[in-house]
C-alpha positions as MATLAB code, in Angstrom:
seq = 'XXXXXXXXXXXXXXXXXXXXXXXXXXXXXXXXXXXXXXXXXXXXXXXXXXXXXXXXXXXXXXXXXXXXXXXXXXXXXXXXXXXXXXXXXXXXXXXXXXXXXXXXXXXXXXXXXXXXXXXXXXXXXXXXXXXXXXXXXXXXXXXXXXXXXXXXXXXXXXXXXXXXXXXXXXXXXXXXXXXXXXXXXXXXXXXXXXXXXXXXXXXXXXXXXXXXXXXXXXXXXXXXXXXXXXXXXXXXXXXXXXXXXXXXXXXXXXXXXXXXXXXXXXXXXXXXXXXXXXXXXXXXXXXXXXXXXXXXXXXXXXXXXXXXXXXXXXXXXXXXXXXXXXXXXXXXXXXXXXXXXXXXXXXXXXXXXXXXXXXXXXXXXXXXXXXXXXXXXXXXXXXXXXXXXXXXXXXXXXXXXXXXXXXXXXXXXXXXXXXXXXXXXXXXXXXXXXXXXXXXXXXXXXXXXXXXXXXXXXXXXXXXXXXXXXXXXXXXXXXXXXXXXXXXXXXXXXXXXXXXXXXXXXXXXXXXXX';
ca = [
     -19.950   31.327  -33.748;
     -23.326   29.160  -33.599;
     -24.724   28.202  -30.306;
     -23.658   24.078  -30.397;
     -20.208   26.054  -30.868;
     -20.309   28.600  -28.663;
     -21.083   25.778  -25.578;
     -18.251   23.642  -26.630;
     -16.142   26.458  -26.712;
     -16.823   27.929  -23.105;
     -16.617   23.691  -21.476;
     -13.651   23.210  -23.371;
     -11.926   26.669  -21.466;
     -13.840   25.449  -18.132;
     -12.278   21.953  -18.218;
      -8.850   23.143  -19.221;
      -8.093   22.614  -15.348;
      -8.624   18.920  -16.290;
      -5.227   19.521  -18.384;
      -3.182   20.968  -15.742;
      -4.161   18.384  -13.609;
      -3.130   15.364  -16.071;
      -0.139   17.502  -16.779;
       1.322   17.692  -13.165;
       0.298   13.916  -12.787;
       2.349   13.050  -15.884;
       5.006   15.396  -15.295;
       6.016   14.191  -11.699;
       6.453   10.663  -12.979;
       9.413   11.782  -14.557;
      10.324   14.372  -12.369;
      10.895   11.727   -9.656;
      13.768    9.935  -11.416;
      15.658   12.994  -11.302;
      14.486   14.635   -8.093;
      14.075   11.756   -5.757;
      17.659   10.738   -5.826;
      18.467   14.591   -5.933;
      17.118   14.806   -2.460;
      17.940   11.436   -1.420;
      14.058   10.672   -0.712;
      12.951    7.817    1.143;
       9.958    5.801    0.073;
       8.029    7.585    2.250;
       8.944   10.890    1.463;
       8.960   10.104   -2.318;
       5.169    8.977   -1.990;
       4.440   11.545    0.336;
       5.838   14.204   -3.126;
       4.284   12.374   -5.330;
       0.653   12.636   -3.618;
       0.814   16.029   -2.145;
      -1.404   17.640   -4.321;
      -4.066   14.499   -4.016;
      -3.639   15.501   -0.674;
      -4.468   18.945   -0.774;
      -7.078   18.131   -3.286;
      -9.306   16.365   -0.902;
      -9.873   19.084    1.435;
     -10.286   21.708   -2.162;
     -13.045   19.564   -3.080;
     -14.739   19.380    0.199;
     -14.766   23.030    0.208;
     -14.585   24.049   -3.385;
     -18.337   23.227   -4.286;
     -19.734   25.183   -1.090;
     -17.302   28.178   -1.943;
     -18.609   28.736   -5.553;
     -22.097   28.120   -4.649;
     -21.658   31.783   -2.282;
     -19.245   33.510   -4.456;
     -19.945   31.945   -8.160;
     -18.233   28.883  -10.219;
     -16.360   31.493  -12.322;
     -14.671   33.507   -9.963;
     -13.746   30.677   -8.183;
     -12.045   29.193  -11.075;
     -10.063   32.240  -11.621;
      -8.281   31.863   -8.439;
      -7.699   28.353   -9.189;
      -5.511   29.197  -12.115;
      -3.912   31.435  -10.688;
      -2.873   28.857   -7.944;
      -1.745   26.700  -10.337;
       1.069   29.345  -11.585;
       2.424   29.766   -8.084;
       2.867   26.041   -7.812;
       4.317   25.856  -11.006;
       6.702   28.381  -10.198;
       7.914   27.530   -6.781;
       8.105   23.950   -7.829;
      10.520   24.603  -10.082;
      12.530   26.372   -7.947;
      12.450   24.106   -4.867;
      15.758   24.167   -3.217;
      14.477   21.456   -0.611;
      12.384   18.410   -0.318;
      10.116   20.787    2.116;
       9.870   23.690   -0.573;
       8.894   20.816   -3.500;
       6.097   19.212   -1.724;
       4.503   22.977   -0.202;
       4.931   24.026   -3.648;
       2.754   20.630   -4.870;
       0.460   21.285   -1.968;
      -0.942   24.313   -3.495;
      -1.057   22.871   -7.001;
      -2.973   20.496   -5.306;
      -5.537   22.668   -3.663;
      -6.241   24.186   -7.447;
      -6.083   20.153   -8.632;
      -9.053   19.697   -6.290;
     -11.085   22.766   -6.977;
     -10.603   22.541  -10.745;
     -12.010   18.508  -10.871;
     -15.321   19.685   -8.637;
     -15.961   23.185  -10.410;
     -15.696   21.993  -14.161;
     -18.092   19.350  -14.039;
     -20.539   21.679  -11.966;
     -20.506   24.473  -14.319;
     -20.207   22.571  -17.851;
     -23.518   20.191  -16.253;
     -24.779   23.894  -15.743;
     -25.245   25.011  -18.955;
     -25.651   22.152  -20.961;
     -28.569   20.414  -22.367;
     -29.387   16.821  -21.391;
     -28.692   15.370  -25.004;
     -25.324   16.819  -24.941;
     -24.454   16.983  -21.049;
     -22.627   13.542  -21.080;
     -20.467   14.849  -23.877;
     -19.745   18.247  -22.396;
     -18.877   17.072  -19.053;
     -16.591   14.439  -20.541;
     -14.172   17.250  -22.023;
     -13.162   17.627  -18.478;
     -11.475   14.046  -18.439;
     -10.359   14.563  -22.378;
      -8.369   17.350  -21.031;
      -7.202   15.224  -18.061;
      -5.732   12.538  -20.875;
      -4.566   15.235  -23.160;
      -2.676   16.712  -20.115;
      -1.023   13.477  -19.603;
      -0.063   13.286  -23.153;
       1.456   16.546  -22.839;
       3.385   15.838  -19.637;
       4.584   12.542  -21.178;
       5.697   13.810  -24.500;
       7.463   16.576  -22.527;
       9.275   14.468  -20.019;
      10.090   12.274  -23.458;
      12.255   15.059  -25.247;
      13.719   16.779  -21.689;
      15.114   13.399  -21.456;
      16.273   12.586  -24.904;
      18.034   16.205  -24.755;
      19.678   15.954  -21.441;
      23.370   14.947  -21.464;
      26.271   14.863  -18.780;
      28.352   16.953  -21.669;
      25.323   19.748  -21.712;
      25.097   22.841  -19.199;
      21.557   23.659  -20.419;
      19.875   20.065  -19.295;
      21.540   18.184  -17.028;
      20.338   15.383  -14.172;
      20.460   18.372  -11.803;
      18.523   20.463  -13.517;
      15.971   18.672  -16.156;
      13.293   17.738  -13.449;
      13.092   22.036  -12.606;
      12.482   22.423  -16.649;
      10.023   19.496  -16.606;
       7.789   21.248  -13.412;
       8.368   24.762  -14.670;
       6.977   24.307  -18.151;
       3.724   23.842  -16.437;
       3.502   27.655  -16.133;
       2.446   28.256  -19.523;
      -0.532   26.249  -19.662;
      -1.440   27.660  -16.078;
      -1.481   31.525  -17.381;
      -3.473   30.446  -20.878;
      -6.164   29.272  -18.905;
      -5.982   32.116  -16.145;
      -6.387   34.379  -19.245;
      -9.071   32.451  -20.849;
     -11.503   32.290  -17.686;
     -12.092   35.619  -18.039;
     -14.127   35.118  -21.381;
     -16.823   32.253  -19.939;
     -20.082   33.602  -18.506;
     -21.263   33.005  -15.182;
     -23.246   29.782  -14.736;
     -27.180   30.590  -15.308;
     -28.274   27.771  -12.813;
     -25.993   29.205  -10.234;
     -27.361   32.789  -11.154;
     -30.750   31.500  -10.776;
     -29.858   29.999   -7.076;
     -28.730   33.778   -6.041;
     -31.787   35.530   -7.693;
     -30.064   37.112  -10.534;
     -33.209   36.014  -13.125;
     -32.645   38.124  -15.640;
     -28.846   38.271  -16.131;
     -29.140   34.063  -16.045;
     -31.823   34.333  -18.438;
     -29.857   36.400  -20.911;
     -26.713   33.840  -20.323;
     -29.303   30.881  -21.435;
     -30.390   32.464  -24.291;
     -26.571   33.485  -25.324;
     -25.626   29.702  -24.833;
     -28.568   28.094  -26.236;
     -30.483   30.556  -28.392;
     -33.854   32.140  -27.569;
     -35.987   28.586  -28.370;
     -33.838   26.588  -26.279;
     -32.634   29.157  -24.031;
     -36.787   29.494  -23.358;
     -36.853   25.334  -22.755;
     -34.174   25.356  -20.014;
     -35.713   28.635  -18.487;
     -38.893   27.087  -17.910;
     -37.618   23.901  -16.511;
     -35.223   25.571  -14.059;
     -38.217   28.034  -13.097;
     -40.673   24.642  -12.252;
     -37.709   23.125  -10.316;
     -37.097   26.686   -7.759;
     -40.894   27.401   -7.597;
     -40.912   23.207   -6.153;
     -38.377   24.036   -4.020;
     -39.105   27.190   -2.740;
     -40.257   26.380    0.565;
     -37.586   24.459    1.627;
     -34.843   25.188    4.364;
     -31.760   26.489    4.276;
     -28.966   23.570    3.344;
     -27.191   22.049    5.955;
     -24.426   18.932    5.376;
     -26.371   16.561    7.440;
     -28.925   16.973    5.266;
     -26.746   14.619    2.660;
     -27.291   11.920    5.396;
     -31.547   11.871    4.779;
     -33.288    9.160    3.609;
     -34.263   10.653    0.373;
     -30.810   11.291   -0.646;
     -29.243    7.882    0.818;
     -29.795    5.748   -2.243;
     -28.031    8.493   -5.212;
     -25.294    9.037   -2.466;
     -24.274    5.554   -1.546;
     -24.038    5.112   -5.631;
     -21.699    8.284   -5.857;
     -19.734    7.174   -3.030;
     -19.256    3.676   -4.523;
     -18.031    5.125   -7.870;
     -16.044    7.633   -6.601;
     -14.416    5.087   -4.561;
     -13.779    2.845   -7.176;
     -12.418    5.543   -9.226;
      -9.139    5.588   -7.027;
      -8.480    2.466   -5.195;
      -8.102    0.366   -8.742;
      -5.056    2.145   -8.837;
      -5.197    4.503  -11.684;
      -3.146    7.283  -10.331;
      -0.611    4.567   -8.969;
      -0.328    3.761  -12.878;
      -0.232    7.422  -14.288;
       2.083    8.678  -11.311;
       4.392    6.426  -11.376;
       4.850    5.244  -14.881;
       7.848    5.866  -15.707;
       9.130    4.180  -12.285;
       6.654    0.601  -13.138;
       8.151    0.778  -17.123;
      11.596    0.538  -15.473;
      10.511   -2.699  -13.396;
       9.920   -4.576  -16.695;
      13.685   -4.483  -17.246;
      12.656   -1.988  -20.877;
      15.220    0.712  -19.613;
      15.046    3.960  -18.527;
      14.976    5.480  -21.876;
      12.170    2.759  -23.121;
      10.211    3.479  -19.627;
      10.176    7.343  -20.582;
       8.964    6.381  -24.665;
       6.352    4.270  -22.904;
       4.650    6.767  -21.095;
       3.866    8.454  -24.293;
       2.361    5.286  -25.384;
       0.466    5.301  -22.273;
      -1.039    8.652  -22.495;
      -1.620    8.059  -26.109;
      -4.054    4.920  -25.372;
      -5.640    7.480  -22.800;
      -6.316   10.603  -25.209;
      -7.847    7.550  -28.192;
     -10.251    5.849  -25.752;
     -11.460    9.090  -24.009;
     -12.879    9.930  -27.111;
     -14.477    6.556  -27.472;
     -16.154    7.695  -24.144;
     -17.581   11.137  -25.675;
     -18.704    9.243  -28.469;
     -20.480    6.798  -26.660;
     -21.780    7.809  -23.695;
     -24.788    9.943  -24.325;
     -25.390    6.952  -27.030;
     -24.569    3.714  -25.047;
     -25.415    5.246  -21.287;
     -23.626    5.728  -18.121;
     -24.547    2.212  -16.839;
     -23.332   -0.068  -19.773;
     -19.761    1.710  -20.348;
     -19.295    1.615  -15.788;
     -19.819   -2.098  -16.410;
     -17.864   -3.080  -19.137;
     -15.039   -0.949  -18.724;
     -14.886   -1.667  -14.846;
     -14.533   -5.479  -15.884;
     -11.573   -4.770  -18.140;
     -10.025   -3.018  -15.807;
     -10.018   -5.857  -13.236;
      -8.979   -8.557  -15.984;
      -6.265   -5.812  -17.350;
      -4.825   -5.436  -13.537;
      -4.822   -9.416  -12.716;
      -2.687   -9.829  -15.852;
      -0.210   -7.388  -14.993;
       0.049   -9.669  -11.309;
       0.611  -12.431  -13.152;
       3.265  -11.217  -15.698;
       5.167   -9.453  -12.912;
       4.920  -12.972  -10.795;
       6.707  -14.779  -13.704;
       9.732  -12.509  -13.704;
      13.205  -13.460  -12.257;
      16.263  -11.610  -11.719;
      19.864  -11.994  -12.259;
      22.958  -10.296  -12.480;
      26.446  -12.000  -13.991;
      29.655  -10.767  -13.650;
      29.377   -9.262  -17.218;
      26.360   -7.036  -16.557;
      28.249   -5.528  -13.506;
      31.849   -5.067  -15.003;
      29.472   -2.971  -17.823;
      27.629   -0.249  -15.511;
      28.971    3.124  -15.269;
      27.863    4.317  -12.044;
      30.460    4.644   -9.004;
      30.423    1.201   -6.423;
      29.191   -0.771   -9.185;
      31.610   -3.301   -8.020;
      29.922   -3.457   -4.879;
      27.203   -5.570   -6.695;
      29.897   -8.434   -7.217;
      28.578  -11.033   -4.714;
      25.214  -11.049   -5.966;
      26.391  -12.093   -9.917;
      24.368  -15.172  -10.924;
      22.057  -15.437   -8.247;
      18.861  -16.129   -9.602;
      15.817  -13.968   -7.760;
      12.440  -15.035   -7.972;
      10.930  -12.081   -6.747;
      11.808   -8.034   -6.710;
      11.438   -7.739   -2.751;
      14.554   -9.720   -2.270;
      16.673   -8.645   -5.362;
      16.486   -4.894   -4.921;
      16.757   -5.284   -0.882;
      20.169   -6.507   -1.307;
      21.236   -4.241   -4.092;
      20.375   -1.456   -1.780;
      22.086   -2.957    0.996;
      25.054   -2.851   -0.954;
      24.546    0.347   -2.871;
      23.414    2.792   -0.438;
      19.218    4.011   -1.540;
      20.510    6.986   -3.345;
      23.003    5.333   -6.050;
      19.848    2.652   -6.649;
      17.487    5.145   -7.249;
      19.593    6.766   -9.627;
      20.375    3.539  -11.288;
      17.435    1.456  -11.314;
      16.662    1.620  -14.472;
      19.752    0.410  -15.959;
      20.073   -2.179  -13.305;
      16.555   -3.721  -14.108;
      17.218   -3.398  -17.668;
      20.471   -6.068  -17.310;
      18.506   -8.269  -14.584;
      15.545   -8.945  -15.540;
      13.823  -11.714  -17.217;
      10.285  -10.890  -17.878;
       7.224  -11.166  -20.320;
       6.772   -7.180  -20.920;
       4.857   -7.418  -23.396;
       2.447   -8.788  -21.401;
       2.965   -6.397  -18.680;
       2.277   -3.627  -21.520;
      -0.369   -5.083  -22.761;
      -1.776   -5.172  -19.105;
      -1.347   -1.538  -18.611;
      -2.866   -0.128  -21.763;
      -6.107   -2.478  -21.303;
      -5.977   -0.928  -17.590;
      -5.514    2.515  -18.943;
      -7.880    1.878  -21.921;
     -11.026    0.936  -20.045;
     -10.050    3.369  -17.595;
     -10.449    6.282  -19.964;
     -13.817    5.064  -21.583;
     -15.469    3.942  -18.288;
     -14.479    5.286  -14.666;
     -12.500    8.137  -15.667;
     -15.191   10.577  -17.689;
     -18.183    8.737  -16.349;
     -17.811    9.167  -12.895;
     -17.837   12.858  -13.280;
     -20.594   12.749  -15.938;
     -22.902   10.581  -12.968;
     -21.617   13.166  -10.059;
     -23.092   16.436  -11.657;
     -26.339   14.655  -12.952;
     -27.253   12.602  -10.033;
     -27.745   15.585   -7.052;
     -30.372   18.710   -7.025;
     -29.086   21.939   -7.866;
     -29.548   22.358   -4.324;
     -27.244   19.898   -3.044;
     -25.156   19.537   -5.685;
     -22.062   21.617   -4.568;
     -22.221   20.111   -1.286;
     -22.376   16.530   -2.158;
     -19.804   16.600   -5.232;
     -17.659   18.044   -3.013;
     -17.784   15.370    0.047;
     -17.694   12.392   -2.210;
     -14.925   14.178   -4.430;
     -13.084   14.540   -0.805;
     -13.192   10.990   -0.433;
     -11.957   10.550   -4.017;
      -9.090   12.089   -3.303;
      -8.737   10.826   -0.247;
      -8.097    7.086   -1.571;
      -6.133    8.711   -4.556;
      -3.566   10.562   -1.924;
      -3.261    7.304   -0.009;
      -2.644    5.070   -2.753;
      -0.132    7.583   -4.045;
       1.828    7.677   -0.821;
       1.553    3.848   -0.446;
       2.687    2.679   -3.927;
       6.410    3.323   -3.289;
       6.331    1.061   -0.117;
       4.134   -1.514   -1.486;
       6.242   -2.006   -4.925;
       9.310   -2.430   -2.221;
       7.496   -4.455    0.173;
       4.889   -6.510   -1.213;
       6.651   -6.518   -4.841;
       5.197   -5.842   -8.486;
       3.410   -9.078   -8.678;
       1.365   -8.738   -5.464;
       0.312   -5.179   -5.639;
      -1.195   -5.329   -9.217;
      -3.118   -8.750   -7.573;
      -4.250   -6.815   -4.991;
      -5.867   -3.769   -7.267;
      -7.130   -6.709   -9.661;
      -9.199   -8.083   -7.320;
     -10.804   -4.554   -5.688;
     -11.655   -3.940   -9.464;
     -13.398   -7.400   -9.908;
     -15.676   -6.811   -6.573;
     -16.388   -3.281   -7.594;
     -17.968   -4.838  -10.909;
     -20.174   -7.064   -9.116;
     -21.120   -3.982   -6.641;
     -21.985   -1.746   -9.889;
     -23.811   -4.622  -11.479;
     -26.517   -4.642   -8.613;
     -26.835   -0.651   -7.927;
     -25.762    1.449  -10.631;
     -28.545    3.906  -12.238;
     -28.749    5.492  -15.589;
     -28.809    8.370  -16.402;
     -28.456    9.335  -19.969;
     -31.325   11.658  -21.578;
     -33.045   13.292  -18.951;
     -32.769   16.690  -17.699;
     -30.874   17.447  -14.170;
     -34.682   18.325  -12.970;
     -36.411   15.296  -14.408;
     -33.473   13.344  -12.657;
     -33.966   15.154   -9.143;
     -37.683   14.203   -9.729;
     -36.912   10.720  -10.075;
     -34.315   10.074   -7.402;
     -35.033   12.573   -4.857;
     -38.714   13.150   -4.997;
     -39.856    9.230   -5.257;
];
């Protein structure tokens, strides 16, 4: 294959870690509809099972960059793929709540490392002209993972029935989790076919091997240009002292550290993983029913894929700054639209509805027949007090479908708008920016620190979201996310630089040495 195809091929393989992250995140939104009632989880336990990978990922993100600086990007990624496989197996055979979240913590270590290392590796084998597109392959793989997971969940849910022994309410979630083993093994095998990072080889003093890799990837002519840029950069850095963590706080790095932190926090605090990880649950809140909630998840992930292609097409043409600003404004509008839609909803069960329910103890809902609720919190609390948490959780889709009067299309437009805007802006552009902003010497450490904070925010959002829906309600939860996104837009408008079309070495001169 030619040099361009070869570069895309190895970038895509390395970015498969993103596919596994997306797959796990998408799968869990369907899994918890069955595993939550099976283990009779409280809201915080429910949130913890969902958020455990992000909690573990933040520690992996903090250290994986430095570990890969020591032993290499490739070796670290191979170990990551092995952890993905272990997590898939133990999640599928979990016999308790504790075993399930420990298995997901193992997966989280893999997510964290893969999400940091893939952009670093890809940026280090790319040229300035194609770096945005290639680093965006990670986000493309993430959304492909979501799509595959929602599709997988949809089919598992469709073929599950009370009459079959193979797929039942009790075991279907195990198959949903176990199927992740297949892409994990594929990722593990393919990683042996990628070369070591040439810039990492230079960092370690293996100049000849680095030159061979650059020539192999780019051809001798372009390889020579990349070699000259790296050698000039290394010559300028050779008298500098050994890197310490506190060096990230020095004045020369302050501006790019602030930019990275703002984008890293904003990517998660606007609630993207609350929507992805709880997609099935959110769609149930609109009263469309469990089956329709699963199929809406497929639609959501399809939008993600389509608009990630938009990002890949535009990122090296339009630039990083315009995409982030347009996308963040769209996210704010979409989330506020969701909040407005949920705020208009009413909830009422009739005697006829209650008689049609097929689950045990449905008659306990009779005292609430014909009562009209103007918010979901009071409605759900009254029903949980009558049925108990386990019975309500297992049948919330059917109950909400019968009781809810809402403009479901408005909510769907808001959520799909949010997903679309995220997919061409904060999703892929954050990782591209982080891989470009920091000099080679600081890159692994700086991205690790920002990714740690990014993942901390993500895990807190996922952990709190079930509690938020139960105690604040759907409308206020989405209004809060929308207001945060709006504030983020104005901060980015003021501080965000443009990095497109410049080599990593040029950007270092521009941001650090001036």
